[in-house]
C-alpha positions in Angstrom: 0.0 0.0 0.0 1.2 3.5 -0.8 1.9 5.6 2.3 0.2 8.6 0.7 -3.0 6.7 0.8 -2.7 6.0 4.5 -1.9 9.7 5.1 -4.8 11.0 3.1 -7.1 9.0 5.5 -8.4 11.1 8.4 -7.5 8.5 11.1 -4.4 8.7 13.3 -1.4 6.6 12.1 1.6 5.6 14.0 4.7 4.4 12.1 8.2 3.4 13.1 11.8 3.4 11.9 14.4 0.6 12.1 18.0 0.5 10.8 19.9 -2.3 9.2 22.8 -4.0 11.0 26.2 -2.2 10.8 27.9 -5.5 10.5 27.0 -8.9 9.1 27.4 -10.4 12.5 24.8 -8.1 14.0 22.2 -9.2 11.4 20.6 -11.7 13.7 20.0 -9.2 16.5 18.5 -6.6 14.1 16.3 -9.3 12.5 14.9 -10.2 15.9 14.2 -6.6 16.8 12.5 -6.0 13.4 10.3 -9.0 14.0 9.3 -7.8 17.5 8.6 -4.2 16.3 6.6 -5.5 13.4 4.5 -7.6 15.7 3.3 -4.3 17.2 1.6 -3.7 13.9 2.5 -0.1 13.2 0.9 1.5 10.1 4.2 1.3 8.3 7.9 0.7 9.1 10.7 2.6 7.3 14.1 1.1 6.9 17.1 3.4 6.9 20.0 3.4 4.4 22.9 3.7 6.9 25.5 6.5 7.1 27.2 6.7 3.8 25.2 3.8 2.5 27.4 1.3 4.4 24.3 -0.9 5.3 22.3 -0.3 2.2 22.6 -3.8 1.0 20.3 -4.9 3.8 17.7 -2.1 3.4 15.6 -3.6 0.7 15.7 -7.2 2.0 14.6 -6.0 5.5 11.8 -3.8 4.0 10.7 -6.9 1.9 10.6 -9.1 5.0 8.6 -6.5 6.9 6.0 -6.5 4.1 5.9 -10.2 3.1 6.8 -12.1 6.3 5.1 -9.8 8.9 2.3 -8.2 6.9 3.3 -4.6 7.7 3.6 -1.9 5.1 7.2 -0.8 4.5 9.3 2.0 3.1 13.0 1.9 2.0 15.3 4.8 2.3 17.6 6.0 -0.4 20.3 8.7 -0.1 22.3 10.9 -2.5 25.4 10.5 -0.3 25.7 6.8 -1.0 24.3 6.6 -4.5 25.4 7.4 -8.0 22.9 7.9 -10.8 23.6 4.4 -11.8 23.0 2.8 -8.3 19.8 4.8 -7.8 18.3 3.2 -10.9 19.6 -0.2 -9.7 18.0 0.3 -6.3 14.7 1.4 -7.6 14.6 -1.7 -9.9 15.3 -3.9 -6.9 12.6 -2.2 -4.9 10.0 -2.7 -7.6 11.1 -6.4 -7.9 10.6 -6.7 -4.1 7.2 -5.2 -4.4 8.1 -2.1 -2.3 5.9 0.8 -3.2 7.4 3.5 -1.0 10.8 5.3 -0.8 12.2 8.0 1.4 14.5 10.2 -0.7 17.2 11.9 1.3 20.4 13.9 0.7 21.9 11.9 3.7 24.6 12.9 6.3 28.0 13.5 4.7 30.7 11.4 6.4 33.6 13.3 7.8 36.5 14.0 5.4 34.4 12.8 2.5 34.2 14.8 -0.7 30.6 15.3 -1.8 29.1 15.4 -4.4 31.4 13.2 -6.5 30.9 13.0 -10.2 27.7 11.1 -10.9 26.1 11.8 -7.6 23.1 13.9 -6.9 23.7 17.0 -4.9 20.3 17.6 -3.4 17.3 15.5 -2.4 15.2 17.3 -4.9 17.5 16.0 -7.7 17.1 12.5 -6.3 13.3 12.9 -6.1 13.2 13.9 -9.8 15.3 11.0 -10.8 13.1 8.4 -8.9 10.0 9.9 -10.4 11.5 9.7 -13.9 12.5 6.0 -13.4 9.4 4.8 -11.5 6.6 7.4 -11.7 4.2 5.1 -9.8 6.4 4.8 -6.7 5.4 6.9 -3.6 8.1 9.2 -2.6 8.6 10.8 0.8 11.1 13.3 2.0 12.6 14.9 5.1 12.0 18.3 6.6 13.5 20.2 9.6 11.1 22.0 12.0 14.1 23.9 13.4 15.6 24.6 10.0 18.2 22.5 8.1 21.6 23.0 9.8 23.2 23.9 6.4 20.5 26.3 5.2 21.2 30.0 5.1 18.1 30.7 7.0 14.6 29.2 7.7 13.0 31.1 4.8 15.5 29.6 2.4 15.1 26.1 3.9 11.4 26.2 3.3 12.0 27.4 -0.3 14.3 24.4 -0.8 11.7 22.1 0.7 9.0 23.5 -1.7 11.3 22.7 -4.6 11.6 19.1 -3.4 7.8 18.8 -3.1 7.3 20.4 -6.6 9.8 17.7 -7.9 7.4 15.0 -6.8 7.8 14.4 -3.1 4.3 13.4 -1.8 4.8 13.6 1.9 7.3 14.8 4.5 8.7 13.3 7.7 10.3 15.6 10.2 13.6 15.4 11.9 13.2 14.8 15.7 12.0 17.6 17.9 11.4 17.8 21.6 9.2 20.9 21.8 5.9 20.6 20.1 5.4 24.4 19.9 8.3 24.4 17.4 6.5 21.9 15.2 3.2 23.8 15.3 4.9 27.0 14.2 6.7 25.2 11.4 3.5 23.7 10.0 2.1 27.2 9.9 5.0 28.5 8.0 5.0 25.6 5.6 1.3 26.1 4.8 1.8 29.8 4.4 4.6 29.0 1.8 2.3 26.7 -0.1 3.8 23.4 1.0 0.5 21.5 1.4 1.6 17.8 1.4 1.0 15.7 4.6 3.7 16.1 7.3 4.5 13.2 9.6 5.7 14.4 13.1 8.7 12.2 14.1 9.5 11.7 17.7 12.7 10.3 19.2 12.3 8.7 22.6 15.4 9.5 24.5 15.9 6.7 27.0 19.6 6.9 27.7 21.5 9.9 29.0 24.2 9.6 26.3 21.6 9.9 23.6 21.0 13.5 24.4 24.2 15.1 23.2 24.3 12.7 20.1 20.8 13.7 19.2 21.5 17.4 19.5 24.7 17.0 17.4 22.8 15.1 14.6 19.7 17.2 14.4 20.5 20.5 16.0 17.3 20.1 18.0 16.5 22.4 20.9 16.1 20.5 24.2 13.5 22.2 26.5 14.5 22.8 30.1 11.7 20.4 31.2 13.4 17.5 29.4 16.9 18.5 30.6 15.6 18.3 34.1 14.3 14.7 33.5 17.8 13.7 32.1 19.6 15.3 35.0 17.4 13.6 37.6 16.9 10.1 36.0 19.8 9.8 33.6 22.2 7.8 35.9 19.6 5.1 36.4 19.0 3.2 33.1 15.6 1.8 34.1 14.2 5.1 35.4 15.6 7.0 32.4 14.0 4.5 30.0 10.6 4.9 31.7 10.9 8.7 31.8 11.9 8.8 28.2 8.9 6.7 27.1 6.7 8.9 29.2 8.0 12.1 27.7 7.7 10.8 24.1 4.2 9.6 24.9 3.2 13.1 26.2 4.5 14.7 23.1 2.5 12.4 20.9 -0.7 12.8 23.0 -0.3 16.6 22.6 0.2 16.3 18.9 -2.9 14.2 18.4 -5.0 16.5 20.6 -3.9 19.4 18.4 -5.1 17.6 15.2 -1.7 16.1 14.1 -2.8 12.7 12.8 0.5 11.2 11.7 3.3 10.2 14.1 6.6 8.5 13.4 8.8 7.0 16.1 12.5 6.6 15.8 12.8 3.3 17.6 16.6 2.8 17.6 15.7 -0.8 17.1 14.5 -1.1 20.6 11.2 -3.2 20.7 10.8 -2.5 24.4 10.7 1.2 23.9 8.4 0.9 20.9 6.0 -1.4 22.8 6.0 0.9 25.8 4.8 3.9 23.6 2.2 1.7 21.9 0.9 0.4 25.2 0.6 4.0 26.4 -1.5 5.0 23.3 -3.5 1.7 22.9 -6.9 3.3 23.4 -6.0 6.6 21.8 -4.9 5.2 18.5 -7.0 2.0 18.7 -4.2 -0.4 18.2 
C-alpha cells in the first residue's frame, strides 16, 4: 500500500523506523528486533540506508521481509550521499522487484572528510526525487523536513523554499527530523502552509531513553532541548531503568499533545528497541485504537 493513501485517510497513524545491521554479525539481533517491532503492527515501518550507505545492501531485504513475512507496510530509504545515478536506478529496480511501493528520498549525512558530491552523484534530495520519479513514476516518494531549519540552510525562509522545490519535484509527503518541543512543530507547520507546502507532514518523535543519547541527538539534528526535558535527564539519567521509563513517558506526552492538536500522523525513531516501541504503543493503545 502506498503511504500517501494512508496519510490521506483522516484516522491517526503511528509508524516506526528501524535501521539495518552495521555489520553482518549483527544481522541476527537486528532481525529479531525488526520482528518484534513488526509484531506491534504499526501502520508502516521505514528502513534506513545507513550512514554513507554502508548498510544499504540490507535495506531492501529488510523492507521486503517486513512486508511479506510480517504483513506490515514498509518503506525503504535511499540517499544521495551513498548513490550514483547508476546505483539509484539499480536500487529502484530492486525495490520494484521486491514489491516495495514507498521510498524516502534523502540527501543523507555526509561522512567526515568525505568529498561530496562526487561526479555522478546527486547534490540535493530534490534531484534524487526527480530521478526516482523519472525511473518509477508510480512509486510513492517521501522526503525529510526540519522544523528547526536544516543546519546547512542559510536561514529558515531559504530552507522552506528548498523544501518546496523538493515537493514540486514529486515528493508526496514529509517526515520531520526529531524535535522535543511541540510548539516548534506547530509554528513550522504554519510557515509551511503559508509558503504553499501542502503535502502531509508526519511528526517524528525520538524517545530519549539513555543519558548519552541527548548530546548525540542534538549533534545530529540541531534540536532544541527544553528545560523540562533537561531536568528529566539530570534527575533520572544515571539510572537506566528510570531513564527509559521517563523517556517513554516524555515521548508519549509529546504524541498525545500532537494528536490532541489535530496532528494525525506520528513516526517513532525506535533505535531498534522493541521495548521502547512497545511501551509507547501500550501508552497509546486506546488513543490510537491499536
